[in-house]
N, C-alpha and C positions, 0 to 999 in steps of 0.2 A: 504493499500499499504506500503510494507516494502522498505525502502530506505537503501542502503548500501553505505557509503561513501568509495570512492576510492581515496586514498591519493598518489599523484604522488611526489615522493621525489628523483628524479634522477638528479636534476640540480647541477651544480658546482658553480654557483653564482659568476662568475668572475668579474662582474662589481661592486661588493662590496669588492674587494680586497683593503687593506690587511686583513680586518676582515674575509672575506669569503675565504676559501682555499678548494682545491680539496678534502682533507682528512676530512674537517670540513666545509661544505658549509653553505650558509646563513640559510637555513631551519633548521639547527641543532643548531643555535646560538640564543642567546637572543639579538635580534636586536631591538625590540620595546617592552618595558615592561620587566617583570621578566622571563617569560616562553619563550622558544624557539618558532620560528615561526611554527614548526612542532606541538608542543603542543598546541599552540593557534588554529590552524587549526582544530585539533581534538576536543578541548574543546568547540568550538563555536557550534558544532552540537551534542555534546555528550548527552545532556539531552533531546533532542527531542523525544517524545514517540514513533514515527514510524521509528526512525533511529537505525539501527543495528550497531554492533561493526565494526570498520573500517577495510579495507583491504589496505595494503600498497604495493606500488611497488617501489623498490629502488635498488641501486647497491649493489654488494657484499661487498664493503669495508665499507658501512655504516650500515650493517644489525644489528650489536649489539648495535650501538648508538640509532637506531630507537627503538629497543626493550627496551633498558634501559630508554629512555625518556618516553615511554608509562608506564613503571613500576613506574616511579616517579610520574606520575599523576593518577596512579591507574586505567589505561585502559588496558583491555586485548584484543588484536587484533583479528579479525577474521582470519588473516594471514598476513604474510610478504613474498611477492613474490619477487624473486631476478632476476633482468635482468643480463644475462652474459655480455651484452654489451648495451650501450645506443643506442636506435633506434627511439627516438622521441616518441610522444604521441600516435599515432594511434596503433602501435603494443603493447605497454604497456597497454593501455586500453583494447585491444582485449584479451590479456592474462587474465586480471582480469575478463573480461566478461564471458570467458569460465569457470573460476573457479566458479563464482556466479551463472551462469546459470545451472551448474550441481548441485549446492546446492539448488537453488530455481528457478525453470523455470520463475517465475514471478518478479525476482529480478530487482529493479530499481537502477541504478548507479548514485551517486552524485559525479562526478569526480572533484576533487579539487587539484590544485597545492599546495604544502606544504609550499610555501613561499609567500603567499599574506597577506595583511592586510585588514581587514573588521571591520571598527569601529562601524557599526550600525547592530548588530546581529539580532535584531528584524525585521528589514527591510529586511535582507538577508533570514530570515526564511519565511517571507511573500512571497518573490520572489520565493523560492523553492516550497512553497504551490501552487502558481499559475502555476509554471511550471509543477508541478506534474499533474494538470488538463489537460494540453496539452499532456503530456506524456501518460496519460491514454488512449488518442485516437490515440496513435501510433507515436506521434511526437518525434523528437530528439531535445531537447531544449538546447540553449546556453543563457548565461546571458550577456546582453548588459548594460554597465554602462553609465548612463547619463553623458555626458561630461560637464566638468566645464570650460576647457581651451582648446585651439587648440593644443593638445598634439601630438608631432610628434613621440613619442616613442612607441605608441600603435597602433595596427591594428584597423580597424573600420568595423562596420556592418550596412549596409543600410536596414531599414525595409520596408516591403511592406504592404499588407493589414492586418488588425487586425484578429486575431484568434477568431472565434465566441465563446462567452461565457466565455472567459478567459481574466481578466483584464490586460492591458498593456502587451499583448502577440501578436507578429506579425510574419507573414510569413517572412523568410529572403529573401530579394531581391538580396543582394550580399555581399560578404566579400571583404574588401579593404586593401591592404598592408599599412604599416606605410607610411603616406603622408609627403610631405614637409609642411612647415608653411603655405604657402598660401592656399594650398589644405585643410589643417586642418581647417583653418579660414572659408573657404567656407563651409565645412561640418557643422560646428557649426551655420552658418547663415542659411543654408538650412533646418536644424531642424530634419532631419529624420535619422541621423547617431548616433550610440552609440560606445563606446569603446568595443573592443572585450576582455572580461575578461579571456577567456581560461578555464571557468568553465562550466560543462555540466550536464544535467540530461536526462537519457533515460533508457528504459529496456535494459537489457543486450542482450537479444535475438534479439531485434530491431536493435541495433548497429551492431551486428554480421551479421545480414542479409544484411544490407546496405554495410558493408565492403566487404562482399563476393561478392555482386553485382558489386560494383564500383572498388574495389581493391583486386581481388582474389589473386594476387601476394603477398599481405600482409596476407590475411586471411588464406591461406593454410599452409605457414610455421609456423605461430603463433599457429594455431590449433595443429600442429605436436609437437611444442615446448612444449605445455601444456600437450599433451597426453603422451610425453616421459619424462616429468618432474618427480621429486621425492621429498620426504620429507627429509630435513636435519636438525636435531634438531627441533627448532621451525619455520624453514623456508621452503618455497616452491621454489625449484630451477627448472628453465626452461631449457630444453635441449639446449645445447650451440650451436651445429651445425645448428640445425633447426632455432634458433633465429637469429643467425648470418647471415643466408641466407635471412632474412626478410629485404625489403626495409626500409630505414629511412624516416619517413613521419609523419607529424602532423595530428591530427584529422580534422583540418579545410581543409587541401588539400585533404586528403584520402577520407573523407566522407561528412562533412558538406557543402562543396562548390558543391558537386555533387548530393546529395540527394534532393528529392522533399519534404521531411518531416521535414526540418530544421525550427525551430521557435526560435525567439529571445525574450526573456522575459526582460523587462526593469527593471533595478535595481539601486536605489539611495541608496547605502549602505556604503558610506565612504570607497571605495575600492582603493587599490593600489597594484601593483605587486612588488613594492619596487625593480624596475629593475635598479636603480642607486642611487648614494649617494644624488643627489638633490632630487629624489622621497622620499627618507627617510627623508630628511629635511622637505619636504612639509607635511607629514602625522604626524609629531611629534609637540607637544606643544612647542612654542618658547617663549622667553622673550620679554620684550618691545621693543628690538632693532632687533627682528627677528632672534635671535641666538638659536640654539639648541645645548645643551652641554650634555655630559655624562662622568662621571669619575672626576678625579682631574684636573679641568680646571679653568683657570684665564684669564678673557677677560677684555681688556681696549680699548675703542673706537673701538668697533668691531660691525658690523651689518650684518644681513642676512647670517650668516655663521654657518656651522655645525662643531663642534669640539668634537672629541671622544678620550678620553685617556683610554687605557686599563691597562698600567703597570707603569706609571709615570705622574708626573705633566706636563701639557702642557699649555703654556701661549701664547696669541695672542695679538698683539697690533696694532691698526690703520689699520685694513684691513676689507674688505667687500666682500661678494659673494664668499667665499672660502669653500672648504671641507678640513678639517684637521683630519686625522685619524692616531692614533699612537697605534702600538702593540709592543710586546717585541722584535721584530726582524725587523720591517719596519715602515716607516712614509710615508703617502701619503699627499701631498699638491696639491690641484687642484682647478681651477676656476669651479664654478658650471655649467657654459656653456660647460665645456670640459669633464665632468664625463663620458659620454658615450664612451670615448676613453681609459678608465681604462683597458679595455680588451687588448689594445696595449701594456700596461706595462706588463701585464701577459704573452702575447705572447713573449715579449723580454726576460722575465725571463725563459720561456721554451727554447727558442732558444739558450740562453747563458748557459744552463745547470745548472742553479741555482735551489735552492729547496724552495724558499720563497713562490712560487705559490702552492706548494703541501701541506704544513703543517706548523703549528705554532711550536714554541719551545716545547710547551707541546703537546705530541701526545697521543691520546686515544687509548686504547686497550680494548677488552671485559673484561679483568681482572682488569682494572684500567687505569693508565696513567704513562708516564715518561717524563721527562723534562731535556734537556741538560743544565747543570750549568756552566761547563768550558770544554774547549778542547784545545789541543795543540799537538805537535809532539809525537806520540806514547802514548797518554793517553787521556781519556775522563771521565768526572764526570757527573753523572746523578741523578736526584731526582726521586725515584720510589714510587708510591702509589698503593697498592693492596687492593681491595675491600674485605670486610669480606666474608670469605667462598670461595674465588676464588684462582685460582692457575695458574701459568705460565706453559708452555709446558715442558716436560722433553726434554733437549736439551744439546748440546755441541757446542764449538766454536773451530775452527781450528787455529785461528790467535791471539786469545787475552785471557788473564786471567782476572778474575774479583775478587773484594774485596767488600763484602757487610757489611755495617754498619747499624744496626737497630736504627732508630731515636725514633720511638714511635710505639707501637703495639707489636705483637708477630709473628715471622717468623718461619715457619717449612721448613728446608732446606734439600734437598736430594743431597748428594755429593757422587757419586759413589755408594757404598753399604751402606754408612752411612746416617742416618737420625737424624738430630739434631734440637732441639728447641731453638731459640734465642730470648732473651728478649731485652729491651731497653738498649742501649749503648753496646751490645755485637756485635761481627763481625765474619766473616768467610772468608777464602781465597779459590778460585776456580781456580785451575790451568788450563792451556791450554789443551784441549782434555779430560777433565773430564766431565762425564755426571752429569747434575744438574737440580734441580727444585726448585722454590720458591713458597711457599704457604702461605696464611693467615688463620689459624685455628680460629682466634678470632672473636669477635663480633664488633670490632672497626677497622677502616682503618689501614693498615700497612704502615708506612713511613720509607724508608730507603735511604741510599746514596750508589750508585754503583760506584766504580772506576774501569774503564777498562784500561788495559795497553797491548800493543802488536803492531805487524807490520800492522795490518789491523783492523779498528774498525767499519766497516759498518754493517748496520743492516741485510744484506744478509748473513753474516757469522753466520748463525744459522742452525744446523742440528737438526730437531725435530724427536723424537722417539715416542712421545705420546702427544696428545693434546686433551683436552676435548671440544675444539671449532672447532676441525676437520680443522685446518689450515694446509697448505702444508709446 
């Protein structure tokens, strides 16, 4: 049996703000450990003999970061499928299923969200092995996590009779929405409930058949979106009009709650969906006072608290049960019991027209990154890093001039008809309206300082004439 990991990387991770932003959500960040959550998700199944290269489903804005993070860990994806718009998990998995079924009619999909923590990889592998036995008989399997606490932030699955010949696998009796605390306690006492992990294993053709039976309104437009899709560089783009016509629905609602083939496989794997800061605190190793800290942190008389410092020293004194997260442009201080409401802060930022929910001060691009250093009336200073061999688009600006100073590395600059090579400490001026391009022809990263001046300094004042990344 060949198993194809399908990695869903479309979430925005608003409940881990300010670390997670729309342009750089939690699955693309090093939240636990040194690798990003996306890299951890791929790495934990990468060396299984029956597992094929992963297929990713993500949004257009994250496509180059997904590709770059796979390059960093030496993984060549089967493909990176781009959703024109987020439509929840049922359509995303259906699109992946069509691609896999065309490639391999017997393909088995291991559907994994990109932002989960699994501490016991061997136990997870055992759970997948048991699930594959049920899947071989036509089942659609989900993984139920053995609950350790009456958690109100997870959905639950009630198991029915055991599947013959498969250890700890049961027919799904029903799915239950996130309960209140009293109901969650009753579930634990009753003993037949597990947490709904949102991970699945099934044959691509079986999933498509059940989707077509129970939700043809989803199945038809997704099939059309795939059929009309096309290759763009290393990415697979779905037809936008067809996919936008697809109802937004989860796998649970669209298929798993309706099919008679649903099976839940019990898994005790040290799992968390890291859906909040308190969940992140719970899955990390703490000190003798129950504190979890990362970065330059100083604690005195502090207990049961998470403190994360990204850009400066953070000191806490005489507090308990808090979440303190510092980034270069925002600081969050919240009681652990209130972290589910972080989304309200993000909503407030959106409604007030601010940008702190969208991106960090350092913004990543396929060619590298830029970071705002200083800004004021009619000027802005940025630090730009261009990766070796990469280049920005050939472009011009209507409202601003730019002055580039090379800090380290080598820059190949196009300015109108002129092409000039700049070395360390050399600079060049780019007047308003002049066509220009920046390239790094060297083998080391190019670092430079950009000084912008003019009447309008927004990122949308760019007219692109040529771009190797095919951006508009």
